[in-house]
N, C-alpha and C positions, 0 to 999 in steps of 0.2 A: 344689213350686215355687210361690211366690206371685207373681202378676203385678202386684199393687197392694199396696204396703206403706208404710211410714212415709216413705220418701224421696219416693215418687210423691205421697203425700198432701201433704207439705210443699211440694213444687214446685207442685202444683195450687192449694194455698191461697195461695201467693205470687202466682200469676196472678190469682186472684180478688181478693186484697187490692190488687194493683196497679190493677185496674179500679175497686175501691171508692175508692181514693185519687184516681184521675182524676176520678171523678164528684164527689167531695168538693171537689176543686180547681176544678172547673168551675162549681159552684154559688156565686153571689155571696154574700159574708158576710152581707149584709143580709137574705138569704132563710133563714139558718140558724134563725131563730126562727119561721118559718112553720109553722103547723099548720091543716089544713082544719076541724078540729073541736076542741072542748076535750077530747075523749077520744082524741086522736091524739098520737103523738110528733112533735115538731118535727124538722127536719132534724138539728139538733145532737144531740138526744136519740137519734135513730135511729143516727147514726154512733157516739155513745158506747156505745150498746147493743151494737154490733158489737165495739167494743174490749173490752167487759166479758165477752163470751161466751168469749173465749180464756182469760181469767183463771178463769172457772168451770171450764173443762176442766182446767186445771192443778190446781185444788183437788180436784176429783173423782178425777182419774186419777193424780196424782203426790203431792200433799201429803197428802191423806186416804186415798188409794188405796181408795176405796169400792167395795164389791162388791154393795151393796144400797142402792137409792135410796128404798126404802119408809121412811117415817118421817122423811125429811128435811124440814125446815121451809122449803119453797121460798118461802112467803109472806114470811118475813123476808129471805131472800136477794133476792127480787124487790124488796121495799121498799128494801133497801140499795142495790141496783142503780139504782133510780129516783132515789134521792138523788144518786148519782154522775152519772147522765144529766142531771139538772137543774142541776148545778153550772155556773156561768157559765164558759165558755172561749171563747177566740178561735178563729177558723177555723184559724189556723196551729197553735194547740195541739192541736186535734182531729186535724188531718192529721198532725202529728208523732206523736201517740199511735197513730193508725192504723198508721203506718209502723213505729214501734218495737215496739208490742205484737204486730203481725202477724209481724214477723220473729222476735221472741222466741218466739212460738208455733210457728212453722215450724222454728226451730232445735231446740226442745224435742222436737217430734213426730218429726223425722227421726232423732233419737237413741234413740227408744223401741224396746226390743227386740220382736220379732214375738211372742214368747211373752206379753208383757204385753198387746199389742194383741188377742191372741186370747182373753184372759180374758173370761168372761161376767159381766155386771152385771145384777142383777135390777132391773127397772123397777117403778115403782108399778103395782099391778094384777096383778103376777105374771109378766109376759113378761120375756124376757132379750134383751140385745144385747151383742155383744162391744165392746171398747173402740174398735177401729177403726171400727165402724159408728157409734158415738157421736161420734167425732171427725169422720167424714165428714158427720154431720149438722150440725156447726158450719159446715163449709165450705159446705154446701148452703144453710143458713140465710143466711149472708152473701151467697152468690151470688144468692139471691132477694130479699134486702132492699134493696140500693141501687137495683135496677131498671135499666131501660134508657130511654134518651131516645127520645121520640116527638115529633118536631118541636120545639116550644117547651115541651113538658111532660115532666117527669121524675118517674117513680114512685120514691119514696125509701123507702117502707116496705112492710110486709106485715102481714097479719092476725096477731094474737096467738093462740097456741094456746089451746084450751079448757083444757088442763092448767094453763097459766100462770094463767088466770082462776080456775080452781078452787083453785089453790094460794094464792090471796090477792092476785094481781096486780090492780091497780086499773084497768087499761085494757082496753077491749074493741074488737075489730075494728080493729086498727091498720093502716090503710091511709093512707099519706100521699102526697098528690100536690101539686105546685105548678107554676105557670106561671112561668118565669124569663124575665127580660128579655134 
């Protein structure tokens, strides 16, 4: 008997995405371009990064059904993602994408068979994770990314992993904070 499976993950992700959308709606559109350093994601870029993570999951686990992540050109994927993150979008467009892509991800995940979720995927460096663990990682990444309000300051980002940097990502130490009026 599994206590946590695809339906629970999908519902948990819906809760996390609802919170992300609320934060995105609370931030004034004029602040979407804010970045504390040239090496940080803007609010808009961080929110689009969250949108794109769910698409990555679909490619890895459904479209390509990868069982081995070694040899994947993450640098190219990251560069393509950064192009999408940097594309000009209005606040409403970003919030709509967060909503539609989040629900698309949840609907896809809740229909995944437990047999597929238990499949092992070999990670770069030789370790393995099952697909459920990897999808949980997406939820946890989003849960940590939008952050929480602290008075008039909101943490919107988090540090990029050393794996992303090593894979050719151009950003380092992505922590994005902003004071909002």
